[in-house]
N, CA, C and O atoms as CSV, one atom per row, in Angstrom:
chain,resi,resn,atom,element,x,y,z
A,1,MET,N,N,87.679,43.196,-36.820
A,1,MET,CA,C,88.082,43.511,-35.470
A,1,MET,C,C,87.380,44.784,-35.030
A,1,MET,O,O,87.284,45.748,-35.789
A,2,ALA,N,N,86.892,44.776,-33.802
A,2,ALA,CA,C,86.130,45.905,-33.290
A,2,ALA,C,C,87.035,47.109,-33.064
A,2,ALA,O,O,88.172,46.985,-32.608
A,3,THR,N,N,86.501,48.259,-33.392
A,3,THR,CA,C,87.240,49.485,-33.138
A,3,THR,C,C,86.857,50.010,-31.768
A,3,THR,O,O,85.894,49.543,-31.159
A,4,LEU,N,N,87.616,50.983,-31.288
A,4,LEU,CA,C,87.326,51.558,-29.977
A,4,LEU,C,C,85.965,52.232,-29.972
A,4,LEU,O,O,85.229,52.152,-28.988
A,5,ARG,N,N,85.631,52.896,-31.074
A,5,ARG,CA,C,84.329,53.560,-31.149
A,5,ARG,C,C,83.196,52.540,-31.069
A,5,ARG,O,O,82.180,52.780,-30.417
A,6,GLY,N,N,83.379,51.391,-31.739
A,6,GLY,CA,C,82.364,50.344,-31.689
A,6,GLY,C,C,82.200,49.771,-30.295
A,6,GLY,O,O,81.087,49.459,-29.873
A,7,VAL,N,N,83.314,49.631,-29.574
A,7,VAL,CA,C,83.247,49.124,-28.205
A,7,VAL,C,C,82.554,50.119,-27.296
A,7,VAL,O,O,81.756,49.733,-26.443
A,8,LEU,N,N,82.855,51.415,-27.474
A,8,LEU,CA,C,82.251,52.434,-26.621
A,8,LEU,C,C,80.766,52.614,-26.888
A,8,LEU,O,O,80.037,53.119,-26.034
A,9,GLU,N,N,80.312,52.204,-28.070
A,9,GLU,CA,C,78.897,52.321,-28.389
A,9,GLU,C,C,78.061,51.193,-27.783
A,9,GLU,O,O,76.833,51.224,-27.859
A,10,LEU,N,N,78.711,50.208,-27.190
A,10,LEU,CA,C,77.960,49.130,-26.546
A,10,LEU,C,C,77.144,49.688,-25.398
A,10,LEU,O,O,77.495,50.704,-24.799
A,11,ARG,N,N,76.082,49.027,-25.112
A,11,ARG,CA,C,75.284,49.450,-23.959
A,11,ARG,C,C,76.085,49.259,-22.693
A,11,ARG,O,O,76.953,48.389,-22.623
A,12,ARG,N,N,75.797,50.061,-21.702
A,12,ARG,CA,C,76.569,50.079,-20.462
A,12,ARG,C,C,76.675,48.715,-19.783
A,12,ARG,O,O,77.784,48.332,-19.411
A,13,PRO,N,N,75.590,47.957,-19.598
A,13,PRO,CA,C,75.743,46.649,-18.929
A,13,PRO,C,C,76.670,45.702,-19.677
A,13,PRO,O,O,77.449,44.978,-19.057
A,14,LEU,N,N,76.591,45.701,-20.986
A,14,LEU,CA,C,77.456,44.822,-21.762
A,14,LEU,C,C,78.914,45.230,-21.621
A,14,LEU,O,O,79.792,44.373,-21.529
A,15,LEU,N,N,79.177,46.532,-21.602
A,15,LEU,CA,C,80.531,47.023,-21.420
A,15,LEU,C,C,81.056,46.661,-20.032
A,15,LEU,O,O,82.222,46.296,-19.887
A,16,VAL,N,N,80.205,46.761,-19.018
A,16,VAL,CA,C,80.602,46.392,-17.650
A,16,VAL,C,C,80.951,44.907,-17.597
A,16,VAL,O,O,81.968,44.533,-17.013
A,17,PHE,N,N,80.123,44.061,-18.197
A,17,PHE,CA,C,80.405,42.631,-18.209
A,17,PHE,C,C,81.706,42.324,-18.942
A,17,PHE,O,O,82.470,41.459,-18.514
A,18,ALA,N,N,81.961,43.023,-20.039
A,18,ALA,CA,C,83.184,42.796,-20.803
A,18,ALA,C,C,84.414,43.180,-19.988
A,18,ALA,O,O,85.417,42.466,-20.011
A,19,VAL,N,N,84.351,44.290,-19.274
A,19,VAL,CA,C,85.484,44.723,-18.446
A,19,VAL,C,C,85.715,43.744,-17.300
A,19,VAL,O,O,86.857,43.396,-17.000
A,20,ILE,N,N,84.637,43.299,-16.660
A,20,ILE,CA,C,84.765,42.340,-15.561
A,20,ILE,C,C,85.378,41.033,-16.061
A,20,ILE,O,O,86.267,40.476,-15.416
A,21,ALA,N,N,84.913,40.550,-17.195
A,21,ALA,CA,C,85.459,39.304,-17.750
A,21,ALA,C,C,86.931,39.461,-18.105
A,21,ALA,O,O,87.726,38.550,-17.872
A,22,PHE,N,N,87.302,40.610,-18.665
A,22,PHE,CA,C,88.701,40.849,-19.030
A,22,PHE,C,C,89.591,40.873,-17.795
A,22,PHE,O,O,90.644,40.235,-17.777
A,23,VAL,N,N,89.179,41.604,-16.764
A,23,VAL,CA,C,89.984,41.697,-15.542
A,23,VAL,C,C,90.090,40.330,-14.859
A,23,VAL,O,O,91.158,39.965,-14.368
A,24,ALA,N,N,89.000,39.585,-14.826
A,24,ALA,CA,C,89.037,38.258,-14.215
A,24,ALA,C,C,89.957,37.323,-14.993
A,24,ALA,O,O,90.708,36.551,-14.396
A,25,ALA,N,N,89.903,37.390,-16.309
A,25,ALA,CA,C,90.766,36.522,-17.126
A,25,ALA,C,C,92.232,36.871,-16.928
A,25,ALA,O,O,93.076,35.978,-16.848
A,26,ILE,N,N,92.541,38.144,-16.850
A,26,ILE,CA,C,93.929,38.556,-16.616
A,26,ILE,C,C,94.389,38.078,-15.241
A,26,ILE,O,O,95.492,37.548,-15.103
A,27,GLY,N,N,93.549,38.263,-14.229
A,27,GLY,CA,C,93.920,37.833,-12.876
A,27,GLY,C,C,94.135,36.339,-12.768
A,27,GLY,O,O,95.079,35.885,-12.122
A,28,ILE,N,N,93.260,35.576,-13.401
A,28,ILE,CA,C,93.375,34.116,-13.354
A,28,ILE,C,C,94.593,33.641,-14.134
A,28,ILE,O,O,95.247,32.677,-13.735
A,29,SER,N,N,94.904,34.307,-15.240
A,29,SER,CA,C,96.029,33.841,-16.053
A,29,SER,C,C,97.378,34.276,-15.498
A,29,SER,O,O,98.391,33.642,-15.794
A,30,ILE,N,N,97.415,35.326,-14.713
A,30,ILE,CA,C,98.689,35.798,-14.153
A,30,ILE,C,C,99.037,35.058,-12.861
A,30,ILE,O,O,100.214,34.822,-12.591
A,31,MET,N,N,98.053,34.695,-12.072
A,31,MET,CA,C,98.306,34.118,-10.752
A,31,MET,C,C,99.060,32.788,-10.783
A,31,MET,O,O,100.041,32.662,-10.049
A,32,PRO,N,N,98.675,31.795,-11.576
A,32,PRO,CA,C,99.376,30.499,-11.491
A,32,PRO,C,C,100.886,30.551,-11.726
A,32,PRO,O,O,101.617,29.860,-11.017
A,33,PRO,N,N,101.390,31.332,-12.681
A,33,PRO,CA,C,102.851,31.366,-12.802
A,33,PRO,C,C,103.541,32.171,-11.700
A,33,PRO,O,O,104.684,31.879,-11.350
A,34,LEU,N,N,102.863,33.175,-11.152
A,34,LEU,CA,C,103.514,34.038,-10.160
A,34,LEU,C,C,103.493,33.466,-8.751
A,34,LEU,O,O,104.442,33.675,-7.996
A,35,LEU,N,N,102.448,32.758,-8.379
A,35,LEU,CA,C,102.352,32.245,-7.011
A,35,LEU,C,C,103.496,31.302,-6.655
A,35,LEU,O,O,104.080,31.466,-5.584
A,36,PRO,N,N,103.849,30.334,-7.479
A,36,PRO,CA,C,104.995,29.483,-7.131
A,36,PRO,C,C,106.315,30.259,-7.041
A,36,PRO,O,O,107.139,29.988,-6.168
A,37,LEU,N,N,106.506,31.206,-7.930
A,37,LEU,CA,C,107.741,31.989,-7.888
A,37,LEU,C,C,107.838,32.798,-6.595
A,37,LEU,O,O,108.885,32.837,-5.950
A,38,CYS,N,N,106.735,33.439,-6.232
A,38,CYS,CA,C,106.738,34.220,-4.988
A,38,CYS,C,C,106.901,33.305,-3.780
A,38,CYS,O,O,107.657,33.623,-2.862
A,39,GLY,N,N,106.208,32.184,-3.772
A,39,GLY,CA,C,106.301,31.257,-2.642
A,39,GLY,C,C,107.700,30.699,-2.468
A,39,GLY,O,O,108.216,30.640,-1.352
A,40,LEU,N,N,108.314,30.291,-3.564
A,40,LEU,CA,C,109.667,29.738,-3.481
A,40,LEU,C,C,110.684,30.807,-3.084
A,40,LEU,O,O,111.629,30.516,-2.351
A,41,SER,N,N,110.503,32.037,-3.559
A,41,SER,CA,C,111.438,33.102,-3.187
A,41,SER,C,C,111.303,33.476,-1.712
A,41,SER,O,O,112.246,34.001,-1.119
A,42,LEU,N,N,110.143,33.213,-1.116
A,42,LEU,CA,C,109.945,33.486,0.308
A,42,LEU,C,C,110.309,32.293,1.180
A,42,LEU,O,O,110.184,32.358,2.403
A,43,GLY,N,N,110.759,31.207,0.565
A,43,GLY,CA,C,111.232,30.060,1.323
A,43,GLY,C,C,110.215,28.957,1.546
A,43,GLY,O,O,110.433,28.086,2.388
A,44,ALA,N,N,109.110,28.973,0.815
A,44,ALA,CA,C,108.108,27.918,0.967
A,44,ALA,C,C,108.581,26.649,0.254
A,44,ALA,O,O,109.293,26.713,-0.747
A,45,SER,N,N,108.174,25.505,0.784
A,45,SER,CA,C,108.537,24.239,0.141
A,45,SER,C,C,107.664,24.039,-1.098
A,45,SER,O,O,106.647,24.712,-1.268
A,46,SER,N,N,108.067,23.118,-1.948
A,46,SER,CA,C,107.303,22.865,-3.167
A,46,SER,C,C,105.919,22.296,-2.856
A,46,SER,O,O,104.967,22.539,-3.598
A,47,VAL,N,N,105.805,21.535,-1.759
A,47,VAL,CA,C,104.494,20.998,-1.348
A,47,VAL,C,C,103.566,22.140,-0.939
A,47,VAL,O,O,102.388,22.152,-1.296
A,48,LEU,N,N,104.106,23.096,-0.189
A,48,LEU,CA,C,103.297,24.235,0.242
A,48,LEU,C,C,102.887,25.099,-0.948
A,48,LEU,O,O,101.768,25.610,-0.978
A,49,VAL,N,N,103.755,25.265,-1.909
A,49,VAL,CA,C,103.415,26.027,-3.116
A,49,VAL,C,C,102.297,25.317,-3.878
A,49,VAL,O,O,101.383,25.970,-4.381
A,50,GLY,N,N,102.361,23.999,-3.968
A,50,GLY,CA,C,101.291,23.244,-4.611
A,50,GLY,C,C,99.969,23.379,-3.881
A,50,GLY,O,O,98.914,23.474,-4.507
A,51,ARG,N,N,100.025,23.388,-2.558
A,51,ARG,CA,C,98.790,23.570,-1.773
A,51,ARG,C,C,98.222,24.968,-1.959
A,51,ARG,O,O,97.005,25.137,-2.028
A,52,MET,N,N,99.084,25.965,-2.041
A,52,MET,CA,C,98.600,27.329,-2.259
A,52,MET,C,C,97.935,27.456,-3.629
A,52,MET,O,O,96.883,28.084,-3.751
A,53,THR,N,N,98.533,26.876,-4.641
A,53,THR,CA,C,97.961,26.935,-5.986
A,53,THR,C,C,96.626,26.194,-6.034
A,53,THR,O,O,95.665,26.680,-6.630
A,54,SER,N,N,96.568,25.023,-5.409
A,54,SER,CA,C,95.307,24.269,-5.363
A,54,SER,C,C,94.258,25.021,-4.564
A,54,SER,O,O,93.089,25.052,-4.947
A,55,GLY,N,N,94.660,25.623,-3.466
A,55,GLY,CA,C,93.727,26.396,-2.654
A,55,GLY,C,C,93.149,27.572,-3.421
A,55,GLY,O,O,91.964,27.882,-3.298
A,56,PHE,N,N,93.989,28.223,-4.213
A,56,PHE,CA,C,93.492,29.331,-5.035
A,56,PHE,C,C,92.450,28.838,-6.031
A,56,PHE,O,O,91.409,29.472,-6.205
A,57,ALA,N,N,92.719,27.714,-6.684
A,57,ALA,CA,C,91.782,27.183,-7.670
A,57,ALA,C,C,90.454,26.792,-7.018
A,57,ALA,O,O,89.386,27.057,-7.569
A,58,ILE,N,N,90.524,26.167,-5.853
A,58,ILE,CA,C,89.306,25.760,-5.148
A,58,ILE,C,C,88.525,26.981,-4.683
A,58,ILE,O,O,87.306,27.035,-4.840
A,59,ALA,N,N,89.224,27.967,-4.108
A,59,ALA,CA,C,88.551,29.184,-3.639
A,59,ALA,C,C,87.913,29.939,-4.798
A,59,ALA,O,O,86.822,30.490,-4.652
A,60,ASN,N,N,88.571,29.970,-5.923
A,60,ASN,CA,C,88.015,30.628,-7.095
A,60,ASN,C,C,86.754,29.917,-7.573
A,60,ASN,O,O,85.773,30.571,-7.925
A,61,SER,N,N,86.769,28.596,-7.589
A,61,SER,CA,C,85.593,27.829,-8.008
A,61,SER,C,C,84.418,28.046,-7.061
A,61,SER,O,O,83.284,28.236,-7.501
A,62,VAL,N,N,84.693,28.017,-5.766
A,62,VAL,CA,C,83.628,28.233,-4.778
A,62,VAL,C,C,83.057,29.643,-4.912
A,62,VAL,O,O,81.841,29.827,-4.853
A,63,ALA,N,N,83.921,30.633,-5.092
A,63,ALA,CA,C,83.451,32.011,-5.230
A,63,ALA,C,C,82.574,32.178,-6.470
A,63,ALA,O,O,81.588,32.915,-6.435
A,64,GLN,N,N,82.923,31.505,-7.557
A,64,GLN,CA,C,82.101,31.594,-8.758
A,64,GLN,C,C,80.743,30.931,-8.546
A,64,GLN,O,O,79.725,31.443,-9.012
A,65,LEU,N,N,80.720,29.806,-7.852
A,65,LEU,CA,C,79.440,29.144,-7.576
A,65,LEU,C,C,78.556,30.000,-6.681
A,65,LEU,O,O,77.349,30.092,-6.907
A,66,VAL,N,N,79.140,30.620,-5.677
A,66,VAL,CA,C,78.368,31.496,-4.785
A,66,VAL,C,C,77.845,32.698,-5.561
A,66,VAL,O,O,76.695,33.100,-5.383
A,67,ALA,N,N,78.671,33.267,-6.411
A,67,ALA,CA,C,78.243,34.425,-7.192
A,67,ALA,C,C,77.111,34.065,-8.154
A,67,ALA,O,O,76.238,34.892,-8.416
A,68,LEU,N,N,77.118,32.850,-8.676
A,68,LEU,CA,C,76.033,32.442,-9.560
A,68,LEU,C,C,74.723,32.243,-8.805
A,68,LEU,O,O,73.651,32.543,-9.329
A,69,ARG,N,N,74.808,31.741,-7.584
A,69,ARG,CA,C,73.589,31.482,-6.811
A,69,ARG,C,C,73.025,32.746,-6.172
A,69,ARG,O,O,71.816,32.843,-5.961
A,70,HIS,N,N,73.882,33.713,-5.862
A,70,HIS,CA,C,73.456,34.924,-5.158
A,70,HIS,C,C,73.945,36.164,-5.897
A,70,HIS,O,O,74.888,36.816,-5.448
A,71,PRO,N,N,73.325,36.494,-7.009
A,71,PRO,CA,C,73.770,37.690,-7.736
A,71,PRO,C,C,73.486,38.946,-6.916
A,71,PRO,O,O,72.396,39.104,-6.366
A,72,ALA,N,N,74.460,39.825,-6.839
A,72,ALA,CA,C,74.331,41.025,-6.016
A,72,ALA,C,C,73.425,42.053,-6.680
A,72,ALA,O,O,72.560,42.633,-6.024
A,73,VAL,N,N,73.613,42.280,-7.959
A,73,VAL,CA,C,72.857,43.306,-8.663
A,73,VAL,C,C,72.450,42.766,-10.021
A,73,VAL,O,O,73.238,42.114,-10.705
A,74,ARG,N,N,71.243,43.036,-10.393
A,74,ARG,CA,C,70.791,42.642,-11.732
A,74,ARG,C,C,71.046,43.819,-12.662
A,74,ARG,O,O,70.347,44.830,-12.603
A,75,LEU,N,N,72.046,43.684,-13.518
A,75,LEU,CA,C,72.444,44.791,-14.376
A,75,LEU,C,C,71.619,44.869,-15.651
A,75,LEU,O,O,71.311,45.966,-16.118
A,76,ALA,N,N,71.266,43.753,-16.208
A,76,ALA,CA,C,70.538,43.744,-17.470
A,76,ALA,C,C,69.170,43.107,-17.251
A,76,ALA,O,O,69.068,41.942,-16.866
A,77,THR,N,N,68.139,43.876,-17.499
A,77,THR,CA,C,66.783,43.341,-17.398
A,77,THR,C,C,66.175,43.338,-18.795
A,77,THR,O,O,66.445,44.233,-19.596
A,78,PRO,N,N,65.362,42.343,-19.083
A,78,PRO,CA,C,64.762,42.301,-20.412
A,78,PRO,C,C,63.793,43.461,-20.606
A,78,PRO,O,O,63.055,43.816,-19.687
A,79,ASP,N,N,63.792,44.040,-21.774
A,79,ASP,CA,C,62.887,45.125,-22.120
A,79,ASP,C,C,61.892,44.605,-23.142
A,79,ASP,O,O,62.245,44.435,-24.309
A,80,PRO,N,N,60.661,44.347,-22.733
A,80,PRO,CA,C,59.697,43.749,-23.663
A,80,PRO,C,C,59.405,44.649,-24.861
A,80,PRO,O,O,59.101,44.142,-25.941
A,81,ARG,N,N,59.488,45.968,-24.700
A,81,ARG,CA,C,59.222,46.857,-25.833
A,81,ARG,C,C,60.296,46.722,-26.902
A,81,ARG,O,O,59.993,46.756,-28.094
A,82,ARG,N,N,61.532,46.570,-26.490
A,82,ARG,CA,C,62.630,46.458,-27.437
A,82,ARG,C,C,62.639,45.086,-28.112
A,82,ARG,O,O,62.933,44.980,-29.303
A,83,ASP,N,N,62.318,44.040,-27.354
A,83,ASP,CA,C,62.375,42.686,-27.879
A,83,ASP,C,C,61.149,42.290,-28.687
A,83,ASP,O,O,61.115,41.205,-29.268
A,84,GLY,N,N,60.140,43.158,-28.731
A,84,GLY,CA,C,58.960,42.880,-29.530
A,84,GLY,C,C,57.988,41.920,-28.862
A,84,GLY,O,O,57.214,41.264,-29.559
A,85,HIS,N,N,57.997,41.814,-27.555
A,85,HIS,CA,C,57.091,40.918,-26.848
A,85,HIS,C,C,55.991,41.667,-26.124
A,85,HIS,O,O,55.459,41.168,-25.132
A,86,VAL,N,N,55.641,42.840,-26.591
A,86,VAL,CA,C,54.592,43.625,-25.942
A,86,VAL,C,C,53.252,43.068,-26.338
A,86,VAL,O,O,53.012,42.783,-27.511
A,87,ARG,N,N,52.377,42.912,-25.366
A,87,ARG,CA,C,51.024,42.396,-25.648
A,87,ARG,C,C,50.028,43.515,-25.661
A,87,ARG,O,O,48.839,43.281,-25.880
C-alpha cells in the first residue's frame, strides 16, 4: 500500500489526475443515493425522481464525451529525452 510520502513524490500531472479521478468517483457514487431522497423529501413523484436520476446519468455521459473530444489543457506531454527516443 502506498504511503503518503510515496504519493507526494509522484509527478505533478499524475497527482492532479489522481485527485480529479478521486473527486469524480466520490461525486458519482454519492449522487445516486442522495438524489431520490432529496427529491422525495421535497415532494417530487417517483417518476420525476427517476427522470432526474436518468438525466444526471445522461448529462454525465455527454460531459465526459465532450471532455474527451475537446481537452482544455494538455497536462502531460511526452519527453523524448526521458523516454529514450532522442535521435
